[in-house]
N, C-alpha and C positions, 0 to 999 in steps of 0.2 A: 504493500498501499503504499503510495506516495503521497507526500503532505509538505505541499510548498508555501503553506501559508503563513509561516515566520510571525510577522505583526500582525497578522491578524488570526489568528490560532488561538482557540481556547488554554487558559492559564490551568495551572496544576490544582484548581480547585473548582475550576468548569465554569470557566466565568470568562464572557465575550464582554470588555469592559464592565459593567454595572450588570449585565445582563447573565443571568444562567444560574450555575448553583445547583444545592441540591438539598432541598426543604422536603424533608419525608417524616412520617410518624417513625417511632422508636422500633417497632414492628417491622420494619422493610430495612432498618441501618443495613443488615447483616446481607440482605439481598443485593441492595446496590453498591456495596462497597465490594463484593467479592464480585460483582459484574466487570467495577470501576479498576479493578486490581487484573483483571483475567484479559479483555476485552482486544488489547492491542496486545498481548502476547500471544493470543491466538488465531489473531488475525494476521500477522505477520510469520505465521508458521507455515511449511509449507503445505502440509495435511489441509489447512484450509482456503491455503490460496489453491491448489491443486483441483478441490471439491468445488469450492465458492466459483472458479473461472470455468469449470468445465460444464456445471447446471446454469450458468449463464449462456454458455454456446449453444451446449444440446437442448435444455431444458427452455430453457428462455427464448431462446432467440439473437442472441446478439451476437457482434453488433449491430445496433437498429439504426435503421437507415438516417442519413442526410439530405434532406431532397430538399433541392431548388427550386422553390414555389415561383412558375414562370408569372404567374397571375400576380402574386403580391408584391413581386417585383417590380415589374411591370405600374403597379399602383400605387406603392412608394420609392420608387428613384432609386433603388437599392438593390444588394442582391441578398432576398431574405431566403434561408433554411431554415428549413423543419426539420428538427431532432426528432424521429419519429418514436417516441416511446409509446405510443397506442398498439404499436403492431409487436409489444413484447405479449410473451403467453400470458393471459388473465387480461391482457387488454388496458396497462396502464404502467407507469413506472416503479408502483408500488413492489413490485415480485423482486426488485432488486435487494430491497431490503429484509424483506421476510426469509427471504434463501439463505444471505449472511446473517441473519441472526437465529434461526432455526441451527446451523450448523454449529454458532458459539452456543445456544441453551445443550445441545445434545454434546459440545465439548464438557461441559459443566455439569454434568447428570444430571439435567432438568429433565422431567418425565410430562409433564400436560402445560399444554400453552392455550394464552390467554391473551384476548386483543381487544380494541374497542375499534369502531368504523362509524365514517358518516357520511359519505357516498354510497359505500361498500365496496370500493376497489380493495384496500389494505383487509379489508375481512375478506373478501374473497380469497386475494394474494396469502393472506395465510390461513386460510381454510385449505388451498391447494399446498403448500409446502406442508401440511400438517399430514394432509393424507398422502406425500411424498414420500414422507418417513414416519408413519404409521405412528403419530401422537396424537393424544386425545386433544382436542380443541372447542374451545370457548371463546364466543363473539360479542360483545357487545354495543347492541347499536340503539340511539335512540327511536321511539316507537315511530313519532315523526317521519323517520328515514324509514324505518322498516315501510312504510306505508308507500312513502315517493321511489324506495328503491327495492321493490319486491323480485323482480328479476336476480340481482343480488344475491337478495334473501333467499332465494329458492337455490343459487347455485350453492351458497355455503353449504347449505341442507343437502343437497347430493353429496359433495365431499364428507359429509359425517360433520359437519361442523355442528352444534350446539350453538343457535342465535337466541339472546337474551334480551326479546323489547324492554326500553329502557323505558317507565312513565314519569320521571321525577323534573322540575325544570320546564325547557320547551323543549323536552324530548328529543335532544338532539346529540350532537358530538360531544362536546362539555359532559352531557350528564352521563351519556356511554362509559366516558373518560373515569370521571368520578366513577360508576359500579365496576369498572376494570381494575381500577386503584382498590377498592372494597375489596373485592372477592383475593387480590394480591396479597394482600393483610391478612386472610382467609387461611392464605394457603403458599405460606413465605417460602418454604422448603424446597418443594417438588416443583414449583410453576416460574417459568420465563413467561414475563409479558413483552409480546413486540410490542414496543411502539411505532406505528406509524408514521410521525413527522420529526422534524429536529424541534423536539419540545420534550417535557418530561426530567424530570433530575439527572442531572450527570452523574455516567455519562454519555446518557440517550442522544439530547443534539449532538456529539461530536461520534457518536457509533453509526448513529442514521445516517447523517454526512458522508462519512467515509465510504458507505456502501455505496449510498447512492452517487459516488463522485466516478462511476464506471462511466456518468455520462458525459461529463465532460474532459474527461481523460480519453474517449471516443471522438470527442469533436475536435480533438489536438489532432488525432490520427489522419481523422476524416478531412480538415480544410484543408491542412498538410497534400492532400491528394488532388483537392479541387482549386484549391487556392493557392498553394504553393507558400503558405505561411500557415503557420499551429493555432493563429487566433482570430476572433471576430471586431469587428470596429464596437459591435453592440451585443451581449445576451441579454434576451427578454425571458422570464417565465412567470405564470401565478405563485400567487403566495396567498397560504392558508397557515396551515403551520411547519411549510417552508423543504417539505424533503427533496421536490422534484425541484425547485428553485436552487436549494443548495447543492444538491448531484450539479445541475448545469454551472454552477459559477465555481464554484470549490475550487478547481485547478488554475483559477484565473483573478483568485482575489488579489494578488500582489503585483496583478500585469496591471499598468497603468492607463495603457492603451485602449484596455479593454470596458469599453459603460454598461452598468449592471440597470437597469430596465425591469422592474419590479410590478405585477398586478395584483391589487386585492381588491376585497370585493367590498362595492359600494352601495348594492342591494338600489333599494329606491331613491337614492341619494345621500353622500356624510352627514346631509346635514337633516334628516329624515325622522331620524330616529329607528327607522329599520334601515341596517346597516350591519356589515362585517369588518367595516373598514379601519381595522386596527392601531395601523401605524398614525392615521392621520387623526384617531378618536381618543387613542389609550393614553393611559397612564403608567408607570411602572408599579408594579404590584405583583402578589406572587401567586401561582396555579399551578395545579397540578404538576408540582416539585420544582419548579422552577421562577426565577424573579425575572419579569419581561413586561412588554407595553401590553395592557387589557384594559377592554373596555368595560367601564367603573363608572360607580356615582362618586358621588360627593362624598358619603358613606363607605368609599370604599368595598361596596356589594357589587358583584359581578353583572351587569347589563346582560340582556338577551341579544344576542347577534341576529343579524338573518342576514340570508342569501339565496337566489332562487338555486344557487349550486349547492348539494349538503356538502362538499368537499371544502366550501371555503368558509363555512357556517361553524366559524369557532372564535371565539371574546378573543383569545391571545394570537402572537404569533413568534414563530421561533426565537429565540434569543439571539444567534446570530444573524437576524435577518433588523431584529429590532438595534443592533446593535451598529449595521452595517449602514440602518437607516440615519441614526444619528450621526454618526462621523462623516454621513454624505457618500457614504461609497458608491450606496444604493441608490437610485432615484424609485420612487413607489406613487401609483398613481393609481387612484378609488375609480373602479370600471363598475355601471349599473349595469342591474339585468340588461336590460334592453338593449345597452351597447356591447355587451357579450352577446346574446341573444342574434341582434345584428350581425355582428361579424362571424358567428357559429353560420348562420345560410349563407353569406359571404362564402366562407370558403367550401360548405356544402355543394351549391351551386356552381363554384367559378374551380375547383380542386378534386369533385368527386371525392372529398374526407370528409368525413363528421366526425369532430372534435368533441368528447367533455365538454360539459357546460364552464369544469373549472379553466381547461385549456382556454376558452371561448376569450375568458376575461383578459389572456398575454396579447390573441390578437386583436382585441378590441384597443388594445395599449399603442398597437404600431400605430393607427390614429393620428395618436394626440402626442408623435413627437414627428421631427422634420429633420430627415435624413440627407447628408450630402450623398451626390452621386457618384454610384459607383460604390460604398460602403458595405461592409461585409453584416450583415445578420442576422444569427442564429437564436428561433426562438423554441422554446420544447413545446412539444404535442406532448401534454402529460397522460394523455388517455384517449380511449377511444369515445362516443358518442351514446354507443349502444343503449347504455344502463340509462341517457338522459334520454331517450325517444319520449317518452309518455309527454314531459315537460315540451319538448321540442312541437311535438303534433298540435300540444294543447296553443300557441302560441304562431302555428303557420300562417293562420291568415291575415297577421298580421307583419309577421317579418318576411316571409316568403317575398322572394324579388321578383 
């Protein structure tokens, strides 16, 4: 595993600047400490590297293609490449992380896996690797998300996972995460919690970023072949918890020639009261094991996020992204539901690619930036739109071109 991050890397206590750390109940202290003391040693071992690389190649189908979109390039006056994570097995980038984490769990002697999921893609990816490794799997999912992501729920159940609908709060990703943590507290010895985003107590944000960094390592090789240089002028990705964004930018954080553009969920508008634009609205606080930017009221109570996209419907953001936004290494735009839907239909009609609603937020961000002629832009399509078809059908009359 390479680590170019130097100045922007996590420190020994698990912080990026003021964000990160490990805020955990006493009962989980040993679990988190064991993982922190083991993950780098395991990931750098020959056995892990061989198993991880082989599964990414032969099971997931990596490397994922880097596709030059002529339609987007013509429209924005730049060379716009799409990193096709939507073509991975299970339809998203999430599988990169779950394969790595289940190999680590196996090495640590864990025999049971739990996970949380919003859009269902991480849940499907976790259920997939549990079926592959024949480990029991429980996935917590907010009841709201269960209802809007029925196909993914059925997929998880087909693969033998137990899907637990969560009925607290507004019954979305935050609430599913709460329940997964409660489960972990009840089964700390035999259970590994596969967190799906660059969120949670240290070492999870760093662990997930490292496993997803395969995305940017491949971009380097692919751009060298296509452009004669290994870096783009711009990297673009959607960001919620932030795993696909972290993977996209990981190898480029210290390359000042590369500009980073992240798109978060503006919902019905940043000031509408129905949004998940954490960078725009958040204040520093602690949730789900780390200090980061959170949507909260004056009393420090978490406010309910909203997005048409289940995968971006979270009141926090990965600590690495909070830090990058704070130091202005990354530019973060809030994209509304309508803007994301319009961008999704554009790509579908003009390129024959139906993106996940999460990825559509990144596509919409292209419209808010002026690119210099000939600049190289790489946008990560984090997932495919199969899971969002019912939502797309609901808005077809409004957004069909």
